[in-house]
C-alpha positions as CSV (number, residue, x, y, z in Angstrom):
1,M,-10.2,-12.8,-11.4
2,N,-9.8,-10.0,-13.9
3,N,-6.9,-7.7,-14.9
4,V,-7.6,-5.1,-12.4
5,F,-8.5,-6.9,-9.1
6,N,-9.4,-10.1,-7.5
7,I,-11.4,-10.9,-4.4
8,I,-9.3,-12.6,-1.7
9,F,-11.8,-12.4,1.3
10,D,-15.4,-12.1,1.2
11,D,-18.4,-12.3,3.6
12,E,-21.7,-10.7,4.3
13,Y,-20.0,-7.8,6.1
14,F,-16.8,-6.8,4.2
15,L,-14.4,-8.0,1.7
16,V,-10.7,-7.6,0.9
17,I,-9.7,-6.9,-2.7
18,N,-6.2,-7.4,-4.3
19,K,-5.7,-4.4,-6.6
20,I,-3.5,-5.9,-9.3
21,A,-3.4,-3.0,-11.8
22,R,-2.3,0.7,-11.7
23,I,-5.6,2.3,-11.1
24,V,-7.0,5.0,-8.9
25,V,-9.2,3.7,-5.9
26,Q,-11.4,6.9,-5.9
27,P,-11.9,9.7,-8.4
28,S,-9.2,12.2,-8.0
29,P,-9.4,16.0,-9.1
30,K,-9.0,14.6,-12.6
31,K,-12.5,13.0,-12.1
32,E,-11.7,9.7,-13.5
33,K,-14.9,7.8,-14.5
34,Q,-13.3,4.4,-14.1
35,T,-11.7,3.7,-10.5
36,L,-11.3,0.5,-8.6
37,T,-14.2,1.3,-6.5
38,S,-16.6,1.6,-9.5
39,L,-15.3,-1.5,-11.1
40,V,-15.9,-3.6,-7.9
41,E,-19.3,-2.3,-7.4
42,K,-20.3,-2.8,-10.9
43,H,-19.0,-6.5,-10.6
44,L,-20.8,-7.1,-7.4
45,K,-23.7,-4.9,-8.1
46,E,-23.8,-3.3,-4.8
47,K,-22.7,-0.1,-2.9
48,L,-19.5,-0.5,-0.9
49,Y,-17.6,1.7,1.6
50,I,-13.8,2.0,1.1
51,C,-12.0,1.8,4.6
52,H,-8.6,3.0,3.6
53,R,-6.5,3.9,0.6
54,L,-3.9,2.7,-1.8
55,D,-2.5,5.3,-4.1
56,K,-2.7,4.7,-7.9
57,D,0.8,3.3,-8.3
58,T,0.6,0.9,-5.4
59,Q,-0.9,-2.7,-5.7
60,G,-2.2,-5.0,-3.1
61,L,-4.8,-5.5,-0.6
62,I,-7.7,-3.0,0.2
63,I,-10.7,-3.4,2.5
64,Y,-14.4,-2.5,1.5
65,A,-17.4,-2.6,3.9
66,R,-20.8,-3.5,2.9
67,S,-22.5,-1.2,5.2
68,K,-22.0,2.1,7.1
69,K,-22.0,0.3,10.4
70,V,-19.0,-2.0,9.4
71,Y,-17.3,0.9,7.7
72,K,-17.4,2.9,11.0
73,N,-16.0,-0.3,12.9
74,I,-13.3,-0.7,10.5
75,T,-12.2,2.8,10.0
76,D,-12.2,3.1,13.9
77,Q,-9.8,0.1,14.0
78,F,-7.5,2.1,11.6
79,R,-7.7,5.2,13.6
80,K,-6.9,3.5,17.1
81,R,-4.0,1.7,15.0
82,K,-5.4,-1.8,15.8
83,I,-5.1,-2.9,12.1
84,I,-1.6,-4.4,11.0
85,K,-0.7,-3.9,7.3
86,K,2.5,-5.1,5.7
87,Y,4.2,-4.4,2.5
88,F,6.9,-5.8,0.3
89,A,9.2,-3.2,-1.5
90,L,12.2,-3.4,-3.6
91,T,14.5,-0.5,-2.9
92,E,17.5,1.2,-4.4
93,G,20.9,0.5,-2.7
94,N,21.5,-1.6,0.5
95,F,20.5,-0.7,3.9
96,K,23.3,-0.5,6.5
97,R,20.9,-1.9,9.2
98,D,18.7,-4.8,8.6
99,K,15.8,-3.5,10.6
100,G,14.7,-0.2,12.0
101,L,12.1,2.4,12.2
102,F,11.3,5.7,10.2
103,K,10.0,8.5,12.3
104,G,9.3,12.0,11.5
105,S,6.7,14.4,9.8
106,V,5.6,13.9,6.0
107,L,3.7,15.8,3.5
108,D,2.8,14.5,0.3
109,T,2.9,16.4,-3.0
110,V,-1.0,17.1,-2.7
111,G,-0.5,18.5,0.8
112,R,2.2,20.8,-0.4
113,K,0.1,22.0,-3.2
114,F,-2.7,23.0,-0.6
115,N,-0.3,24.3,2.0
116,E,-1.2,21.7,4.6
117,K,1.2,21.2,7.6
118,P,3.4,18.0,7.8
119,K,2.0,15.2,9.9
120,S,3.7,12.8,12.2
121,S,4.4,9.2,11.0
122,E,6.1,6.0,11.7
123,T,7.1,3.0,9.5
124,S,9.0,0.1,10.6
125,Y,11.2,-2.0,8.0
126,K,13.0,-5.2,8.0
127,V,15.4,-6.3,5.3
128,I,14.2,-9.7,3.9
129,K,16.9,-10.1,1.1
130,K,20.0,-8.1,0.0
131,G,20.9,-8.0,-3.6
132,R,23.3,-6.2,-6.1
133,G,22.2,-2.7,-5.7
134,F,18.9,-3.4,-4.2
135,D,17.1,-4.5,-1.0
136,L,13.8,-6.6,-0.6
137,I,12.2,-5.2,2.4
138,E,9.1,-5.7,4.5
139,L,7.4,-2.5,5.9
140,S,4.8,-2.0,8.4
141,P,3.1,1.5,8.7
142,K,2.2,2.5,12.3
143,T,0.5,5.6,11.0
144,G,-1.7,6.1,7.9
145,R,-0.3,9.1,6.2
146,T,-0.6,9.6,2.4
147,N,2.3,8.2,0.6
148,Q,4.3,7.9,3.9
149,I,6.0,4.7,3.0
150,R,7.3,6.3,-0.3
151,I,8.2,9.5,1.4
152,H,10.2,7.7,4.3
153,L,12.1,5.4,1.7
154,A,13.0,8.6,-0.4
155,K,14.1,10.7,2.4
156,A,16.4,7.7,3.8
157,G,18.1,7.6,0.5
158,H,16.5,4.2,-0.5
159,P,13.6,5.0,-2.9
160,I,11.4,2.3,-4.1
161,L,12.3,1.1,-7.5
162,G,10.1,2.7,-10.0
163,E,9.5,5.9,-7.8
164,R,8.6,8.9,-10.0
165,K,6.9,11.1,-7.4
166,Y,9.6,11.4,-4.8
167,A,12.7,10.6,-6.6
168,F,14.1,11.3,-10.0
169,R,14.4,8.5,-12.6
170,R,17.8,9.6,-13.6
171,D,19.2,9.0,-10.2
172,F,18.3,5.2,-10.2
173,V,20.8,2.7,-11.0
174,I,18.4,0.0,-11.6
175,K,15.6,1.1,-13.8
176,F,11.9,-0.3,-13.1
177,N,8.9,0.0,-15.0
178,K,6.4,0.0,-12.2
179,L,6.4,1.1,-8.4
180,A,7.8,-1.9,-6.6
181,L,5.5,-1.5,-3.6
182,Y,3.0,-4.3,-2.7
183,A,0.4,-4.5,0.2
184,Y,0.3,-8.2,1.0
185,F,-0.9,-8.4,4.6
186,I,-3.7,-7.1,6.7
187,Q,-4.7,-8.3,10.1
188,L,-7.9,-6.8,11.9
189,R,-10.7,-7.8,14.2
190,H,-13.9,-8.9,12.5
191,P,-16.4,-6.1,13.0
192,I,-19.2,-8.4,14.0
193,S,-17.7,-11.8,15.4
194,K,-14.5,-9.9,16.7
195,E,-12.3,-12.8,15.8
196,K,-8.9,-12.1,14.5
197,I,-8.8,-12.0,10.6
198,V,-5.7,-12.4,8.7
199,V,-5.5,-11.8,4.9
200,K,-2.2,-12.5,3.2
201,I,-1.3,-12.9,-0.3
202,D,1.9,-14.2,-1.9
203,R,4.7,-11.9,-3.0
204,P,4.0,-10.8,-6.8
205,E,5.7,-12.9,-9.4
206,Y,7.4,-9.7,-10.9
207,M,9.3,-9.1,-7.8
208,N,10.4,-12.8,-7.5
209,E,11.6,-12.7,-11.2
210,F,13.4,-9.6,-10.7
211,I,15.3,-11.0,-7.6
212,K,16.3,-14.1,-9.4
213,K,17.5,-12.1,-12.4
214,V,19.5,-9.6,-10.5
215,S,20.9,-11.5,-7.5
C-alpha cells in the first residue's frame, strides 16, 4: 500500500485498484505528469489499459487490464451494462423515499464547454442510514455517463457532501473537506474463465467517523 492506491485484486489478466487519493486517472487537458495510471504502471513496471474512469475527486475501485484483448472484453461488459458498480455517498439533507431511481439526461461541465448534447442516464439509490441533516446512501449507476451520480444528486437537491462542481459550497449546511463519494463494489465476469468476480472494500473510515460524530 502507498498513499495514492492499493491493489485489491490481481491476476495475470487484470487488476482492481483502490484509488485512495485525490488524483486524476489519466492526463486531462492540463497535461498532468503524475496520474494514477502512471503511478500504477511505474509500480508494476508494465503497460496497463484502463477499463473505465473515476474522476479526480472520487475515490474507490477501478479496473486495469493487462492486455488489449482483456481490455476489449471488460469494456464490452461495461458497454452491455453487465458490470455492476456500487458507491457509498454522504448527501446533504434527508431523502423522502428510502430508495428510488434517478433517470434523465445529464451533461457534465466539460461537455457543456464543448457544446455536447445531454445523454440519457440512470442511477438507482438506497438510503442506508439517516442522520441529522444528511443521509448515507448506496448508489448503483445503470449507465456510465461522466459525473452522472454527482449530477443526479445535485439535481435532486441532495448534493454529495464536499461537492464543488455541481453545487455551491455556501449552500451546504454541513461542511466537508472532500467529495464524500466512494466506489466500493464491482462485479464482473472474468474475461478468460468467465466466472463471476466480486471485488468489495469496506466503507472508508472517514465516512464512519463522520457518521458517529454527527448522528
